C-alpha positions as CSV (number, residue, x, y, z in Angstrom):
1,M,15.4,4.4,-6.2
2,P,11.8,4.1,-7.7
3,F,10.7,0.9,-8.8
4,P,11.1,-0.2,-12.7
5,P,9.9,1.0,-14.9
6,D,7.4,-2.1,-15.7
7,V,6.9,-3.1,-11.9
8,L,4.9,0.1,-12.0
9,A,2.6,-0.5,-14.8
10,E,2.1,-3.6,-13.2
11,L,1.0,-1.8,-9.8
12,A,-1.1,1.1,-11.3
13,A,-3.0,-2.0,-13.5
14,A,-3.4,-3.8,-10.5
15,K,-6.6,-4.0,-8.5
16,E,-5.7,-6.2,-5.7
17,V,-2.4,-7.2,-4.6
18,E,-1.6,-9.1,-1.7
19,I,1.2,-7.8,0.8
20,E,3.7,-9.7,2.9
21,T,4.4,-8.6,6.8
22,R,5.7,-10.3,9.5
23,R,6.0,-10.3,13.1
24,P,9.3,-10.7,14.3
25,D,8.5,-13.9,16.0
26,G,6.2,-15.1,13.9
27,P,5.5,-16.5,9.9
28,P,4.6,-14.1,7.0
29,H,1.4,-12.9,7.1
30,R,-0.5,-12.2,3.9
31,T,-3.3,-9.9,2.8
32,I,-4.9,-8.4,0.1
33,V,-4.9,-4.5,-0.3
34,W,-5.4,-2.0,-2.9
35,V,-2.6,-0.4,-4.6
36,V,-2.2,3.0,-6.1
37,V,0.4,4.8,-8.0
38,D,1.3,8.5,-8.7
39,G,4.2,9.1,-10.1
40,E,7.7,7.0,-9.0
41,D,5.8,6.9,-5.4
42,V,3.8,3.7,-4.9
43,F,0.8,4.1,-1.5
44,V,-1.1,1.5,0.1
45,R,-3.5,2.2,3.3
46,S,-5.5,0.1,5.5
47,W,-8.6,0.8,5.1
48,R,-8.7,-0.5,9.0
49,G,-7.1,2.4,10.1
50,A,-4.6,1.5,12.4
51,S,-5.6,-1.0,14.0
52,A,-5.3,-3.8,11.0
53,R,-3.1,-6.4,11.8
54,W,-0.8,-5.8,8.1
55,Y,-0.6,-2.6,9.4
56,R,0.9,-2.8,12.5
57,E,3.3,-5.2,11.2
58,A,4.4,-3.2,8.5
59,T,5.2,-0.7,11.1
60,A,6.9,-2.9,13.4
61,N,9.3,-4.4,10.7
62,P,9.3,-2.0,7.3
63,R,10.3,-4.9,5.1
64,I,7.3,-6.0,3.2
65,V,6.6,-8.4,-0.1
66,V,4.2,-7.3,-2.4
67,H,2.8,-10.6,-4.1
68,H,1.3,-10.0,-8.0
69,A,0.5,-12.2,-10.6
70,D,3.6,-14.5,-10.2
71,R,5.7,-11.9,-9.2
72,R,7.6,-11.4,-5.8
73,I,8.3,-7.2,-5.4
74,E,10.4,-6.9,-1.6
75,A,10.1,-3.4,-0.8
76,R,10.3,-1.4,2.2
77,V,7.3,1.1,4.3
78,E,7.8,4.5,5.3
79,P,4.9,6.6,6.4
80,A,3.7,9.0,4.4
81,T,1.2,11.7,6.4
82,D,2.3,14.9,5.1
83,P,-0.7,16.4,3.4
84,A,1.2,16.3,-0.4
85,S,1.4,12.5,-0.1
86,V,-1.8,12.0,1.9
87,A,-3.9,14.1,-1.3
88,R,-2.0,12.2,-3.7
89,A,-2.6,8.8,-2.4
90,S,-6.3,9.7,-2.1
91,A,-6.4,10.7,-5.6
92,G,-4.9,8.1,-6.9
93,Y,-7.5,5.7,-4.4
94,R,-10.5,7.9,-5.6
95,R,-10.1,7.4,-9.4
96,K,-8.8,3.6,-10.0
97,Y,-10.9,2.5,-8.0
98,A,-13.7,5.2,-8.7
99,G,-17.7,3.2,-8.5
100,D,-15.9,0.7,-6.4
101,P,-18.4,1.2,-3.0
102,A,-15.8,0.7,-0.8
103,T,-13.7,3.3,-2.6
104,P,-15.3,6.4,0.7
105,A,-13.4,4.1,3.7
106,M,-10.1,4.0,1.8
107,V,-10.0,8.1,1.8
108,R,-12.5,8.2,4.7
109,D,-10.6,10.9,7.5
110,E,-9.7,7.6,9.9
111,A,-7.9,5.9,7.0
112,L,-5.5,8.5,6.0
113,P,-2.8,8.6,8.6
114,T,-2.1,4.5,8.2
115,T,-0.8,6.1,4.3
116,L,3.1,4.1,3.7
117,R,5.0,5.0,1.5
118,L,6.5,1.1,-0.6
119,T,10.0,2.3,-1.9
120,P,12.8,-1.0,-3.4
121,T,14.8,-2.9,-1.0
C-alpha cells in the first residue's frame, strides 16, 4: 500500500526531511536526509554509505519516522537495491537536486547499495 497522495506530494516537494531512527537500546536519533519520490515509491539513500549512523540504525530496526514541517510520518524501510529501483532513485536525485554540489555524492557507486524504499506503517 503506498503513502496517501498528499504525503507523496509533500515528500516530493521537500528539499530535506528529518529521519528518526533508533537503536534497540537507545533513544531516538534524527538526521537530515534527502528524499525522492518516483510514482508511488519513496526513496532515501546515505551519501556516506553504509557507515552512516541513521542507515545502520534503520536497517537494524526498519521502523522509522519521517519528520517534515509539522507532520510525523511513520514508515518502514526496506532495501531497494534492485537495479531498476536504484536507477529510479538516482534519476530522482539528479532531477530534484540538479545543480546542488552534493548531488554527485548521492549518486556515486558507493552510495547506491544504501538505497532504501519507505513504506507506510
